[in-house]
C-alpha positions in Angstrom: -36.3 -29.4 14.6 -36.3 -25.6 14.9 -39.4 -25.6 16.8 -38.2 -28.3 19.5 -35.1 -26.3 19.7 -37.7 -23.0 20.2 -39.7 -24.9 22.9 -36.4 -26.1 24.7 -35.3 -22.1 24.7 -38.9 -21.3 25.7 -38.8 -24.1 28.8 -35.3 -23.0 29.9 -36.4 -19.2 29.8 -39.2 -20.0 31.9 -37.5 -22.0 34.1 -35.4 -18.8 34.6 -38.2 -16.8 35.1 -39.8 -19.1 38.0 -36.9 -18.8 40.2 -36.9 -15.7 41.9 -33.9 -14.6 43.6 -34.3 -12.4 46.7 -31.6 -10.0 45.8 -30.5 -8.8 49.3 -28.8 -5.5 49.7 -24.5 -5.7 50.6 -22.4 -5.6 53.8 -20.6 -2.3 53.6 -17.3 -1.3 54.7 -18.8 0.1 57.9 -20.9 -3.0 58.7 -18.0 -5.3 58.0 -15.9 -3.6 60.7 -18.9 -4.0 63.2 -18.8 -7.8 62.1 -15.4 -8.0 62.5 -15.5 -6.5 66.0 -17.9 -9.2 67.1 -16.0 -11.9 65.8 -13.2 -10.8 68.2 -12.2 -13.2 71.1 -12.0 -12.0 75.0 -9.7 -13.8 77.0 -10.0 -14.2 80.8 -8.5 -16.1 83.5 -7.3 -18.7 80.6 -10.3 -19.4 79.1 -12.0 -17.6 75.5 -15.2 -15.7 75.1 -16.5 -15.6 71.8 -20.0 -14.7 70.6 -21.6 -17.4 68.8 -21.2 -17.4 64.9 -25.2 -18.0 64.6 -25.4 -14.5 66.6 -23.0 -12.9 64.3 -25.0 -14.3 61.1 -28.1 -12.8 62.5 -26.3 -9.2 62.9 -25.3 -10.1 59.1 -28.7 -10.4 58.0 -29.9 -7.5 59.6 -27.0 -5.5 58.0 -28.1 -6.4 54.7 -31.3 -4.3 54.8 -30.1 -1.3 56.3 -26.4 0.7 55.5 -24.8 1.7 58.6 -22.9 4.9 58.7 -19.2 5.3 59.7 -20.5 7.6 62.9 -22.8 4.5 64.0 -20.5 1.7 63.2 -18.0 3.9 65.2 -20.3 3.7 68.1 -21.1 -0.1 67.9 -17.6 -0.7 68.1 -16.4 1.4 71.1 -19.5 -0.4 72.8 -18.4 -3.7 71.9 -14.8 -2.9 72.7 -16.0 -1.6 76.2 -18.0 -4.9 76.9 -14.9 -7.0 75.7 -12.6 -4.9 78.1 -15.6 -5.6 80.9 -15.3 -9.4 80.5 -11.3 -9.5 80.5 -11.3 -7.2 83.7 -13.6 -10.0 85.2 -11.9 -12.1 88.2 -13.5 -15.4 86.9 -12.6 -19.1 87.8 -13.0 -21.4 84.4 -12.6 -25.1 84.8 -12.9 -25.4 80.7 -11.2 -23.2 78.0 -14.4 -21.6 77.1 -16.2 -18.8 79.2 -19.8 -18.5 79.3 -21.5 -15.1 80.3 -23.1 -17.2 83.3 -19.3 -17.6 84.7 -19.3 -13.8 84.8 -20.4 -12.1 88.0 -23.4 -9.8 88.0 -21.6 -6.6 87.9 -19.8 -7.3 84.6 -22.7 -9.0 83.0 -24.6 -5.5 83.8 -21.7 -3.8 82.0 -22.2 -5.9 78.9 -26.1 -5.3 79.1 -25.7 -1.8 79.1 -23.0 -1.4 76.4 -24.9 -3.6 74.2 -28.3 -1.6 75.0 -26.5 1.6 74.1 -25.1 -0.2 70.8 -28.6 -0.9 69.9 -30.2 2.6 70.5 -27.5 4.2 68.4 -29.0 2.5 65.0 -32.7 2.6 66.2 -32.9 -0.8 67.7 -34.2 -2.3 71.2 -32.7 -4.6 73.3 -35.0 -6.4 75.8 -33.8 -9.2 78.1 -36.6 -11.8 79.4 -35.7 -12.9 82.7 -38.1 -15.6 83.1 -36.9 -17.4 79.9 -33.7 -16.0 80.1 -33.6 -14.5 76.5 -32.3 -11.6 74.6 -34.3 -9.8 71.9 -33.3 -7.1 70.2 -36.4 -5.5 67.7 -36.2 -2.8 65.4 -38.5 0.4 65.6 -41.8 -1.6 63.7 -41.3 -4.1 66.9 -40.1 -6.9 64.7 -37.5 -9.5 66.0 -33.9 -9.0 64.1 -32.2 -10.7 66.7 -33.0 -14.0 68.9 -30.6 -16.0 71.5 -31.2 -19.1 69.6 -30.1 -20.7 66.8 -31.5 -19.3 63.5 -31.2 -20.0 59.8 -32.3 -17.5 57.8 -33.8 -18.9 54.4 -32.5 -16.3 51.5 -32.0 -16.8 48.3 -34.1 -19.0 45.9 -37.8 -19.9 46.9 -37.8 -22.7 44.2 -35.8 -25.8 44.9 -33.6 -25.9 41.8 -34.0 -29.8 41.6 -37.4 -29.5 41.2 -37.5 -26.6 38.7 -35.2 -28.7 36.4 -37.2 -31.3 36.6 -40.2 -29.6 35.6 -38.3 -28.3 32.9 -37.4 -31.4 31.3 -40.9 -32.7 32.2 -42.2 -29.9 30.1 -39.8 -29.9 27.5 -40.8 -33.6 26.6 -44.1 -32.8 26.7 -43.7 -30.4 24.1 -41.4 -32.7 22.2 -44.5 -35.2 22.3 -46.9 -32.7 20.9 -44.5 -31.8 18.3 -44.4 -35.3 17.3 -48.2 -35.9 17.5 -49.0 -32.7 15.6 -46.3 -33.5 12.5 -47.9 -37.1 12.6 -51.4 -35.8 12.6 -50.4 -33.3 10.0 -51.7 -30.5 11.4 -49.1 -28.0 10.6 
């Protein structure tokens, strides 16, 4: 019985070694202030404008890889507030209750783009707008995309499906127990 318990213990220990947890950084207070600013709602002509949550999630994922200083966060928040002020000053006639950037005039969009570009530059990022695809991409100094204006679900955490790993442990435990029974019957130890 002790050997079976030892085998079960080893199997459980093996399971904990198999599942790799990608321990990312954490969001510091400065980064949280920026995320809160990104979550603000702008109101214009009875309509509201809010940055989509998948975009805020991409910012959060990036912030898990860096540590913003107070000065960087303050600069970014000032640019976010300037963009929100530009949106709220815009003269727009909106039929629905949500505002899209395409509803805004060219000057307001240019102001938003300039503020966003300066906010990115404050932390060493580069914002690029591709007019042919109508896409925005933000890259880091290595040229890797840290933001794309599409719905992105970034995989984090465990690389192994926990159900599969648990099933493997059960199968290994059964095989080990069967091996103990066979060796006991054959009187090998």
